[in-house]
VOLUMFI-177399 format. One record per residue: residue number from 1; residue in one letter; x, y, z of N, C-alpha, C in turn. Coordinates in Angstrom, 3 decimals, always signed. Atoms other than C-alpha are relative to their C-alpha. Example, Ala and Ser with C-alpha at 12.3 -4.5 7.8 and 13.67 -1.06 7.14 Angstrom:
<kekols>
+-----+----+----------+----------+----------+----------+----------+----------+----------+----------+----------+
:   i : aa :   n.east :  n.north :     n.up :  ca.east : ca.north :    ca.up :   c.east :  c.north :     c.up :
+-----+----+----------+----------+----------+----------+----------+----------+----------+----------+----------+
:   1 :  A :   +0.890 :   -1.190 :   +0.000 :  +12.300 :   -4.500 :   +7.800 :   +0.900 :   +1.200 :   +0.000 :
:   2 :  S :   -0.820 :   -1.190 :   -0.060 :  +13.670 :   -1.060 :   +7.140 :   -0.770 :   +1.090 :   +0.730 :
+-----+----+----------+----------+----------+----------+----------+----------+----------+----------+----------+
</kekols>
This chain:
<kekols>
+-----+----+----------+----------+----------+----------+----------+----------+----------+----------+----------+
:   i : aa :   n.east :  n.north :     n.up :  ca.east : ca.north :    ca.up :   c.east :  c.north :     c.up :
+-----+----+----------+----------+----------+----------+----------+----------+----------+----------+----------+
:   1 :  M :   +0.592 :   -1.529 :   -0.011 :   +0.162 :   +0.432 :   -0.047 :   +1.053 :   +1.018 :   +0.264 :
:   2 :  I :   -0.650 :   -1.512 :   -0.080 :   +2.871 :   +2.648 :   +0.650 :   +1.015 :   -0.204 :   -1.734 :
:   3 :  I :   -0.614 :   +0.357 :   +1.767 :   +4.006 :   +1.793 :   -3.116 :   -1.315 :   +0.568 :   -0.237 :
:   4 :  G :   +1.727 :   -1.013 :   +0.163 :   +0.529 :   +3.040 :   -3.896 :   -0.117 :   +1.402 :   -0.274 :
:   5 :  F :   -0.050 :   -1.539 :   +0.206 :   +0.514 :   +5.987 :   -2.544 :   +1.622 :   +0.676 :   -0.139 :
:   6 :  L :   -0.771 :   -0.285 :   +0.988 :   +4.348 :   +6.870 :   -3.805 :   +0.127 :   -0.596 :   -1.424 :
:   7 :  I :   +0.392 :   +0.559 :   +1.959 :   +3.475 :   +5.636 :   -7.372 :   -0.864 :   +1.576 :   +0.184 :
:   8 :  L :   +0.295 :   -0.624 :   -0.181 :   +0.724 :   +8.201 :   -6.798 :   +0.777 :   +1.890 :   +0.381 :
:   9 :  L :   -0.966 :   -1.224 :   -0.213 :   +2.752 :  +10.811 :   -5.271 :   +1.124 :   +1.012 :   -1.027 :
:  10 :  S :   -0.915 :   -0.092 :   +1.279 :   +5.370 :  +10.411 :   -7.736 :   -0.159 :   +0.284 :   -1.071 :
:  11 :  C :   +0.614 :   -0.693 :   +1.300 :   +3.389 :  +11.375 :  -10.750 :   -0.527 :   +0.812 :   +0.763 :
:  12 :  Q :   +0.146 :   -1.341 :   +0.836 :   +2.044 :  +14.250 :   -9.228 :   +1.459 :   +0.087 :   +0.123 :
:  13 :  L :   -0.922 :   -1.059 :   -0.360 :   +5.744 :  +15.545 :   -7.565 :   +0.543 :   +0.421 :   -1.785 :
:  14 :  V :   -0.675 :   +0.051 :   +1.517 :   +6.643 :  +14.778 :  -11.897 :   -0.680 :   +1.221 :   -0.899 :
:  15 :  G :   +1.168 :   -0.743 :   +0.672 :   +3.300 :  +16.521 :  -13.279 :   +0.285 :   +1.265 :   +0.558 :
:  16 :  E :   -0.439 :   -1.105 :   -1.045 :   +4.167 :  +19.346 :  -10.433 :   +1.403 :   +1.054 :   -1.067 :
:  17 :  V :   -1.158 :   -0.687 :   +0.890 :   +7.656 :  +19.633 :  -12.107 :   -0.261 :   +0.258 :   -1.343 :
:  18 :  V :   +0.032 :   -0.572 :   +1.743 :   +6.875 :  +19.830 :  -15.986 :   -1.142 :   +1.071 :   +0.192 :
:  19 :  V :   +1.208 :   -1.054 :   +0.189 :   +4.047 :  +22.634 :  -15.248 :   +0.823 :   +1.079 :   +0.409 :
:  20 :  T :   -1.316 :   -1.118 :   -0.107 :   +7.155 :  +24.543 :  -13.698 :   +0.466 :   +0.555 :   -0.710 :
:  21 :  F :   -1.028 :   -0.163 :   +1.013 :   +9.628 :  +23.974 :  -15.809 :   -0.633 :   +0.699 :   -1.309 :
:  22 :  F :   +0.363 :   -0.390 :   +1.113 :   +7.780 :  +24.289 :  -18.689 :   -1.597 :   +1.229 :   -0.299 :
:  23 :  E :   +0.802 :   -0.830 :   -0.475 :   +5.456 :  +26.751 :  -17.504 :   -1.519 :   +0.366 :   -0.618 :
:  24 :  V :   +1.230 :   +0.384 :   +1.193 :   +1.976 :  +25.275 :  -18.648 :   -1.326 :   +0.222 :   +0.629 :
:  25 :  P :   +1.110 :   -0.317 :   -0.745 :   -1.717 :  +26.644 :  -17.687 :   -0.846 :   -1.137 :   +0.284 :
:  26 :  I :   +0.143 :   +1.352 :   +0.021 :   -2.419 :  +23.310 :  -16.444 :   +0.570 :   -0.446 :   +1.385 :
:  27 :  P :   -0.255 :   +0.923 :   -1.955 :   -2.823 :  +21.934 :  -12.327 :   +0.972 :   -1.538 :   -0.667 :
:  28 :  G :   -0.284 :   +0.837 :   -0.319 :   +0.146 :  +19.871 :  -11.883 :   -0.757 :   -1.550 :   +0.478 :
:  29 :  S :   +0.565 :   +1.132 :   +0.457 :   -1.792 :  +17.383 :  -10.908 :   -1.285 :   -0.876 :   -0.781 :
:  30 :  V :   +0.142 :   +1.002 :   +0.623 :   -3.507 :  +16.596 :  -13.404 :   +1.101 :   -0.145 :   -1.260 :
:  31 :  V :   -1.492 :   +1.066 :   +0.790 :   -0.330 :  +16.508 :  -15.616 :   +0.509 :   -1.371 :   +0.538 :
:  32 :  G :   -0.889 :   +1.686 :   -0.288 :   +0.791 :  +13.821 :  -13.142 :   -1.112 :   -0.955 :   -0.133 :
:  33 :  M :   +1.460 :   +1.522 :   +0.483 :   -3.252 :  +11.860 :  -13.731 :   +0.511 :   -0.256 :   -1.306 :
:  34 :  L :   +0.114 :   +0.495 :   +1.994 :   -2.455 :  +11.790 :  -17.486 :   +1.311 :   -0.908 :   -0.009 :
:  35 :  L :   -1.424 :   +0.845 :   -0.817 :   +1.103 :  +10.609 :  -16.209 :   -0.235 :   -1.574 :   +0.234 :
:  36 :  L :   -0.219 :   +1.314 :   -0.522 :   +0.326 :   +7.807 :  -14.274 :   -1.316 :   -0.997 :   -1.063 :
:  37 :  L :   +0.925 :   +0.884 :   +0.972 :   -2.534 :   +6.751 :  -16.803 :   +0.792 :   -0.386 :   -1.466 :
:  38 :  I :   -0.590 :   -0.106 :   +1.891 :   -0.065 :   +6.750 :  -20.430 :   +0.894 :   -1.249 :   +1.532 :
:  39 :  G :   -0.861 :   +1.895 :   -0.780 :   +1.986 :   +4.131 :  -16.867 :   -0.616 :   -0.948 :   -0.201 :
:  40 :  L :   +0.253 :   +0.577 :   -0.774 :   -0.660 :   +2.424 :  -16.028 :   -0.498 :   -0.729 :   -2.015 :
:  41 :  I :   -0.213 :   +0.606 :   +1.173 :   -1.184 :   +1.843 :  -20.275 :   +0.888 :   -1.251 :   +0.050 :
:  42 :  V :   -1.377 :   +0.627 :   +0.734 :   +1.599 :   +0.773 :  -20.949 :   +0.535 :   -1.151 :   +0.735 :
:  43 :  V :   -0.710 :   +1.217 :   -0.847 :   +2.512 :   -1.622 :  -17.665 :   -2.047 :   -0.734 :   -0.677 :
:  44 :  G :   +1.150 :   +0.927 :   +0.430 :   -1.504 :   -3.091 :  -18.987 :   -0.820 :   -0.644 :   +1.454 :
:  45 :  K :   +0.938 :   -0.415 :   -1.226 :   -2.696 :   -3.203 :  -15.462 :   +0.285 :   +0.902 :   +1.362 :
:  46 :  V :   +0.265 :   -1.446 :   -0.763 :   -3.099 :   -1.518 :  -12.099 :   +0.542 :   -0.629 :   +1.307 :
:  47 :  P :   -0.701 :   +1.435 :   -0.862 :   -0.401 :   -2.956 :   -9.263 :   -1.035 :   +0.170 :   +1.409 :
:  48 :  E :   +0.845 :   +0.180 :   -1.464 :   -1.834 :   -4.099 :   -6.057 :   -0.041 :   +0.815 :   +0.889 :
:  49 :  G :   -0.280 :   -1.895 :   -1.040 :   -0.492 :   -1.122 :   -3.908 :   -1.026 :   +0.918 :   -0.151 :
:  50 :  L :   +0.282 :   -1.581 :   +0.127 :   -1.975 :   +1.346 :   -5.675 :   -1.381 :   -0.275 :   -0.775 :
:  51 :  R :   +0.779 :   +0.280 :   +0.478 :   -5.173 :   -0.138 :   -6.820 :   -0.527 :   +0.437 :   +2.025 :
:  52 :  L :   -0.174 :   +0.070 :   -1.888 :   -5.227 :   -0.609 :   -2.439 :   -0.167 :   +1.859 :   +0.338 :
:  53 :  S :   -0.240 :   -1.002 :   -0.338 :   -4.559 :   +2.691 :   -2.050 :   -1.069 :   +1.123 :   -0.348 :
:  54 :  S :   +0.696 :   -0.728 :   +1.363 :   -6.537 :   +4.305 :   -5.125 :   -1.562 :   -0.028 :   +1.233 :
:  55 :  E :   +1.727 :   +0.107 :   -0.809 :   -9.965 :   +2.618 :   -2.991 :   +0.082 :   +0.257 :   +1.060 :
:  56 :  G :   +0.188 :   -0.085 :   -1.464 :   -8.595 :   +3.562 :   +0.368 :   -0.597 :   +1.872 :   -0.801 :
:  57 :  L :   +0.844 :   -2.152 :   +0.554 :   -8.744 :   +8.081 :   -1.427 :   -0.801 :   +0.042 :   +0.076 :
:  58 :  L :   +1.044 :   -0.125 :   +1.001 :  -11.627 :   +7.232 :   -3.276 :   -1.315 :   -0.726 :   +1.536 :
:  59 :  S :   +1.465 :   +0.232 :   -0.876 :  -13.786 :   +6.219 :   +0.140 :   +0.312 :   +1.084 :   +1.127 :
:  60 :  V :   +0.290 :   -0.910 :   -1.023 :  -12.992 :   +9.280 :   +1.997 :   +0.249 :   +0.938 :   -0.983 :
:  61 :  L :   +0.166 :   -1.364 :   +0.705 :  -13.103 :  +11.584 :   -1.238 :   -1.124 :   +0.799 :   +0.507 :
:  62 :  P :   +0.495 :   -0.728 :   +0.039 :  -15.896 :  +13.675 :   -0.288 :   +0.555 :   +1.469 :   +1.384 :
:  63 :  L :   -1.180 :   -1.156 :   -0.981 :  -13.679 :  +15.430 :   +2.708 :   +0.609 :   +0.371 :   -1.178 :
:  64 :  L :   -0.814 :   -1.044 :   +0.979 :  -10.812 :  +16.140 :   -0.192 :   -1.025 :   +0.524 :   -0.227 :
:  65 :  L :   +1.244 :   -1.465 :   +0.665 :  -14.457 :  +18.375 :   -1.336 :   +0.017 :   +0.592 :   +0.877 :
:  66 :  V :   +0.490 :   -0.762 :   -1.471 :  -14.733 :  +20.234 :   +1.981 :   +0.679 :   +1.295 :   -0.936 :
:  67 :  P :   -0.843 :   -1.472 :   +0.443 :  -11.699 :  +22.663 :   +0.685 :   -0.484 :   +0.493 :   -1.110 :
:  68 :  A :   +0.554 :   -0.807 :   +1.384 :  -13.514 :  +23.138 :   -2.836 :   -1.002 :   +0.461 :   +0.530 :
:  69 :  G :   +1.464 :   -0.175 :   -0.380 :  -16.765 :  +23.703 :   -1.180 :   +0.351 :   +1.551 :   +0.887 :
:  70 :  V :   -1.489 :   -0.910 :   -0.571 :  -14.771 :  +26.730 :   +1.377 :   +0.106 :   +1.003 :   -0.814 :
:  71 :  G :   -0.568 :   -1.234 :   +1.507 :  -13.207 :  +28.871 :   -1.718 :   -1.230 :   -0.131 :   -0.621 :
:  72 :  L :   +0.573 :   -0.818 :   +0.175 :  -16.259 :  +28.852 :   -2.932 :   -0.953 :   +0.501 :   +0.399 :
:  73 :  M :   +0.598 :   -0.911 :   -1.236 :  -18.177 :  +30.293 :   -0.328 :   +1.395 :   +1.194 :   +0.348 :
:  74 :  T :   -0.696 :   -1.037 :   +0.162 :  -14.898 :  +32.702 :   +0.212 :   -0.025 :   +0.949 :   -0.677 :
:  75 :  H :   +0.077 :   -0.859 :   +0.902 :  -15.266 :  +33.725 :   -3.024 :   -1.642 :   +0.055 :   -0.624 :
:  76 :  F :   +0.955 :   -0.269 :   +0.007 :  -19.050 :  +34.632 :   -2.925 :   -0.570 :   +1.245 :   -0.829 :
:  77 :  G :   -0.124 :   -0.989 :   +0.754 :  -18.680 :  +37.778 :   -4.474 :   -0.063 :   -0.215 :   -1.060 :
:  78 :  V :   -0.182 :   +0.112 :   +1.440 :  -17.516 :  +37.155 :   -7.526 :   -0.718 :   -1.115 :   -0.655 :
:  79 :  L :   +1.065 :   +1.003 :   +0.613 :  -19.500 :  +34.022 :   -8.158 :   -1.745 :   +1.077 :   -0.556 :
:  80 :  S :   +1.440 :   -0.159 :   +0.261 :  -22.601 :  +35.941 :   -7.248 :   -0.511 :   +1.179 :   -1.402 :
:  81 :  E :   -0.577 :   -0.733 :   +1.541 :  -21.047 :  +38.470 :  -10.533 :   -0.250 :   -0.431 :   -1.082 :
:  82 :  Y :   -0.127 :   +0.766 :   +1.523 :  -20.507 :  +36.115 :  -12.767 :   -0.963 :   -1.171 :   -0.008 :
:  83 :  W :   +0.188 :   +1.716 :   +0.128 :  -23.639 :  +33.056 :  -12.293 :   -0.609 :   +0.524 :   -1.301 :
:  84 :  G :   +1.069 :   +1.215 :   +1.291 :  -25.104 :  +33.691 :  -15.783 :   +1.131 :   -0.353 :   -0.580 :
:  85 :  Q :   -1.345 :   +1.050 :   +0.492 :  -21.957 :  +33.037 :  -17.284 :   +0.738 :   -0.949 :   +0.686 :
:  86 :  L :   -0.475 :   +1.424 :   -0.674 :  -21.162 :  +30.322 :  -14.863 :   -0.967 :   -1.190 :   -0.402 :
:  87 :  L :   +1.496 :   +1.477 :   +0.127 :  -24.705 :  +28.844 :  -15.279 :   +0.283 :   -0.433 :   -1.788 :
:  88 :  I :   -0.003 :   -0.258 :   +1.923 :  -23.976 :  +29.325 :  -19.611 :   +1.550 :   -0.915 :   +0.134 :
:  89 :  A :   -0.801 :   +1.546 :   -0.590 :  -20.484 :  +26.999 :  -18.739 :   -0.190 :   -0.807 :   -0.198 :
:  90 :  L :   +0.147 :   +0.920 :   -0.884 :  -21.472 :  +25.103 :  -16.862 :   -1.887 :   -0.878 :   -0.819 :
:  91 :  F :   +0.633 :   +0.165 :   +0.664 :  -24.681 :  +24.064 :  -18.952 :   +0.817 :   -0.208 :   -1.433 :
:  92 :  V :   -1.435 :   +0.078 :   +0.803 :  -22.402 :  +24.244 :  -22.008 :   +1.331 :   -1.559 :   +0.431 :
:  93 :  S :   -0.733 :   +1.180 :   -0.581 :  -19.946 :  +22.047 :  -20.447 :   -0.313 :   -1.781 :   -0.100 :
:  94 :  T :   +1.081 :   +1.193 :   -0.652 :  -22.745 :  +19.468 :  -18.955 :   -0.096 :   -0.866 :   -1.759 :
:  95 :  L :   +0.385 :   +0.278 :   +1.395 :  -23.977 :  +19.101 :  -23.243 :   +0.991 :   -0.294 :   -0.435 :
:  96 :  I :   -0.684 :   +0.907 :   +1.138 :  -20.709 :  +18.398 :  -24.699 :   +0.353 :   -0.562 :   +0.988 :
:  97 :  T :   -0.061 :   +1.385 :   -0.758 :  -20.100 :  +16.038 :  -22.063 :   -0.714 :   -0.802 :   -0.741 :
:  98 :  M :   +0.702 :   +1.718 :   +0.444 :  -22.810 :  +13.969 :  -22.658 :   +0.019 :   -0.067 :   -1.275 :
:  99 :  F :   -0.010 :   +1.170 :   +1.717 :  -22.556 :  +13.742 :  -26.660 :   +1.529 :   -0.210 :   +0.035 :
: 100 :  V :   -2.042 :   +0.635 :   +0.516 :  -18.595 :  +13.572 :  -26.270 :   -0.458 :   -2.019 :   +1.028 :
: 101 :  V :   +0.003 :   +1.796 :   -0.673 :  -19.669 :   +9.814 :  -23.729 :   -0.974 :   -0.551 :   -0.797 :
: 102 :  A :   +0.665 :   +0.181 :   +0.991 :  -22.556 :   +9.686 :  -25.834 :   +0.475 :   -1.047 :   -1.151 :
: 103 :  G :   -1.049 :   +0.263 :   +1.574 :  -20.540 :   +9.458 :  -29.269 :   +1.372 :   -1.568 :   +0.267 :
: 104 :  L :   -0.113 :   +0.788 :   -0.075 :  -18.419 :   +7.292 :  -27.337 :   -0.033 :   -1.548 :   +0.123 :
: 105 :  L :   +0.970 :   +1.230 :   -0.543 :  -20.434 :   +4.512 :  -26.411 :   -0.567 :   -1.006 :   -1.017 :
: 106 :  K :   +0.508 :   +0.695 :   +1.403 :  -21.611 :   +4.172 :  -29.646 :   +1.085 :   -0.908 :   -0.172 :
: 107 :  L :   -0.728 :   +0.313 :   +1.005 :  -18.661 :   +3.746 :  -31.248 :   +1.216 :   -1.268 :   +0.912 :
: 108 :  L :   -0.847 :   +0.784 :   -1.230 :  -16.926 :   +1.411 :  -28.321 :   -1.337 :   -1.021 :   +0.019 :
: 109 :  S :   +0.798 :   +1.773 :   +0.099 :  -20.323 :   -1.262 :  -28.334 :   -0.336 :   -0.326 :   -1.438 :
: 110 :  K :   -0.045 :   +0.200 :   +2.110 :  -20.182 :   -0.907 :  -32.635 :   +1.284 :   -1.018 :   +0.358 :
: 111 :  E :   -1.230 :   +0.687 :   -0.433 :  -16.730 :   -1.941 :  -31.208 :   +0.120 :   -1.610 :   +0.231 :
: 112 :  K :   +0.157 :   +1.080 :   -1.172 :  -17.368 :   -4.499 :  -28.919 :   -1.133 :   -1.294 :   -0.788 :
: 113 :  L :   +0.367 :   +0.143 :   +0.240 :  -20.304 :   -5.897 :  -30.899 :   +0.586 :   -0.890 :   -1.408 :
: 114 :  E :   -0.922 :   +0.923 :   +1.195 :  -18.052 :   -6.659 :  -34.536 :   +1.093 :   -0.786 :   +0.637 :
: 115 :  E :   -0.761 :   +1.741 :   -0.736 :  -15.790 :   -9.218 :  -31.838 :   -0.317 :   -0.258 :   +0.128 :
: 116 :  G :   +1.196 :   +0.600 :   -0.769 :  -18.732 :  -10.483 :  -30.710 :   +0.261 :   -0.782 :   -1.218 :
: 117 :  E :   +0.365 :   +0.988 :   +1.112 :  -19.355 :  -11.702 :  -34.232 :   +0.962 :   -0.734 :   -0.862 :
: 118 :  R :   -0.684 :   +1.320 :   +1.271 :  -16.494 :  -13.302 :  -35.561 :   +0.464 :   -1.069 :   +1.173 :
+-----+----+----------+----------+----------+----------+----------+----------+----------+----------+----------+
</kekols>
């Protein structure tokens, strides 16, 4: 389990270093997650320690969202000033996400059906 946490923290550290070095306007944790995804694709499976660590973190995920909620309340004045634009952005991004997921589901289910016919 410690190895799993070490993998997660290493990916985040490398992501932070990449963002700092290349001055990319993306959070380092997101770059770290992409690096972790690439590593898992290359390996082809999830190591047991990483799986256990990830499941442990997922069980307390609601607690990790509390600081974000506090941040929203701290900047309530800004949010109330731009509520219309935020509502439009949330609506459009939700629609885009739904269409992308539907397209992927259609594409992947068609490939799965073609594999089953073989």
